[in-house]
N, C-alpha and C positions, 0 to 999 in steps of 0.2 A: 866142191863137188866132181865126184866124179862123173864127164859125163858117158861113159858107158853107160852107166846106170840108167841116165835121163834117154839115150837114144833106145838101150833094147828095151826100157820099160814101154816107151809110146808105141813101138810096135805091138810088143805083148799085147797093150791096153786097144789099140786098131784091130790085133787078131779077136781077141775073147770079147770085147766089148762096145766092137763095131764104133758109132761115130760118139757114142757118150760124151761128155761133159770129162775134158781134161782136168786132173787136180788143180791145186794150188799151193806154192810150199810159207811158208812162213818162217822166219827166226829173227830173232832179235840181233842188231848191229850196231857200230858207231857209224858206219858208211852209209851212204842212202841206196848203193848198190845200184846204181841207172835206176830207183825208182823217184817216182814224181811223192813232194811230198804236198800234197792238197791243202788248200785252207779251210779253214774248218769250217764245216756244216751250218747253215742260217736251221737253228732250231724248229722244230715242228711246234703245235701248237700246246704240248706237254714238256718244252721248255729242253727235249732228246732229239738226237738223231743216233738209230742203233746201227750199230757197228756191220753187221750184213745188208744196211744198205748201203752203207760205205763201200762197202767189198763189190759192188754190181759195177764199175768197171775194169776192177783184178779178175773177173769171169770172163769179160773178152776180150784180157789180153795185155790191159795197164796195169802195170808193178807199182804198188802206193805205198806208201811206209808210214805210220803211226808216232804219235806218242802223245803226250799229256795236251800238246797245246793245238789238235787237230781233229780227235779223239771226240765225236759229238754226243759220248756221254760221261757222265761222270764216274757211272759204275765200271764200264769197260777200262776209264782211266784207271781204277782203282784194281779191279782184280787180274789187267794184266802189269800191273806191277810199278806203274806210270807217276801214281800218288797214295800217300798212306790210303788204308781199306780196311776195314772192319766191323763191328756190329756197333757201328753209333748213333746218337740219334737220329739223323737223316735216314740211313736207309734201313732201320729199324722200321720208323713212321714207314718207310714207301712199301715195303717188304709187307707190313702188318696191315698198312690200312690204306693204303692206295694200289697196290696191285694185289693184296691178299693173298699171296702165295705161301705166307707162311701164318699159322695159327697164334702166333705171340713174341712179344721180346725173349722170351726164352728160346723159343724153337731157332730163333735168328741167330741168337749168339751162340747157339751150339754149333749150327752150321759152319757158322768163320772157322770155331775153335776146332771142328773135326777136318776142315778142308781149308787152311788159309790161304791167302791169294798168295800166286806169286809178284817175286821182287822183277823186274826190269835189270839187267846189271847193263845192259848198252842203252844207247840213245834212243835206239830207233826199233819200232816190229816193222821188218818187213814182209810182204806179200807181194807171189810172184806165179801166175799161171806156169805149170811145169815146162812148159814149152821154148819160154824164157829164160829159164834158169842158165846161168854159167859156171864156167868155173872156179869164178871166184865166190859165189855165192856156198852158203852154209845150211841147209834145209835142217830144220830140229821137226816141225811136223808136216808130213804134207795129209790132206784135208779135200774132200772128195764134196759136191751138190749131185747126189744122185738120186734117183726112183727107187721106187720098192727093189724090180728086180736088178740094180744095177747091186742094191746095200745087199741083195742077199747074198751073189757074187761073193762079194770082198768081205763080210760077216762070215761064209764060210772059209772062205780063203785065209782069213787070219785065226782061225782055228785050225787049220787043219795040221800044223805042228804043235799045240799046243798038247799036255798030257791031263789039262782039267776043262770044263766046258764054259773056263771064264775066262780067254781069250779075247772078248770086248765086253767092254761098260757102257754103263746107259745112267749115269749120276744122274741124280734131281740139282741143277743149279742153274745160271743163266745162259742165254744161249752161246756167248762169246766165251764162257768156261767151257762147257763141251768140246765148242768148237778148239778153241786153244789152251787153255790153263789147265784142264785134265790130262791130255796129252802130252802136253810140258813136262808134268809133275812126271808122267811114265816114265819120261825119260832116266828119272833117278831108278826106277825099277831093274832087278834083275827079269824080270817076266813081264816087260813094258806090254800094255794091253791095249787096242784099238777103244776107240771111245763113237757108241753113236752118238748124236744131238739132232740140233735144229726140232727141239721138241718142247722148248722156251715159248709159251704162245704170244709174249711178247714179241717174238721175233717174226713169227711165221706169215706177220705180212709184206712180210722185204723178201719171200720167196714166192714161188707160185706153190701151190698146198699139195703138190705130188712129190716133193723136195725133202728130204731129209740129208742130214750132213756124217761122212765117218772119219773119221782123224784117226791118223796114225803115226806114234813117235819113230824116227828117223830109222834105229834099228828096228823095229817092227816093218816099214815099209821094204826094208831092205830084205828081210825072211819071206816079206809076202811076193816082192818082188822074181827071187831065187824060186818060190815054190810053184810058180805061173804055169809051166809045162808040164809039171807030176801030178796033178792034182784034176780034182773034180771038172776043171776047164776042161778038159779035154774027153770028156765023157759023153753019152748021150743026153746023161741027165741036164748038163750047162746048152746042148745043142737045144733042147725046147725052148730054154728062156733067150738062146742068143737070136734066134728067129725071129724073135718080137721084138730086136731093141730098138730097130729101126736104120 
């Protein structure tokens, strides 16, 4: 990673977003990259631990690495590419009869057909808060846990240099797909889009009620970073919100 981007973004983030929470970078790697590989969590009464709960230490500055051995949810293991995933009997039953997020097995099958899971090409998925990144890291997705005011700024910034109104997408999917999988897929696009997330009701108990997520594929993040000093962030429009960011 180019540490110039790390340092200049940190300065701009502080300037325009005050003490808002720093983003987290994630990337697949065969090396632990100085991240801790925690033990698998003890399952809750439903036999699951959401990835968003597992990311709590990352938000306070502790780098973490995950794969099929320590992710706390069989869904995240598959969707993040560490085990086979698809519209199998377990998934269909869970989505239709337990969570009731999909009307029928056909709807689940169509969802996976239209948006197949990614495949992990390396051993770990690394998560590091922005200030912990070093020149050996290779961020693929940068994501924010943010309040509505911060989200509005990121949303507008993501659309600053787009030719359509669709520089940001909000797909229906699991929380970890919104946070990681969809922006990872956008890495293959000629016009990569950012993703608003934390809209999955199953994940929201792991965060405060005023937070959403905003995930950005790395090429899109680089362009957003380059545009920060030239856009609305330097106008009275943003000043009105900037004053209440705290």
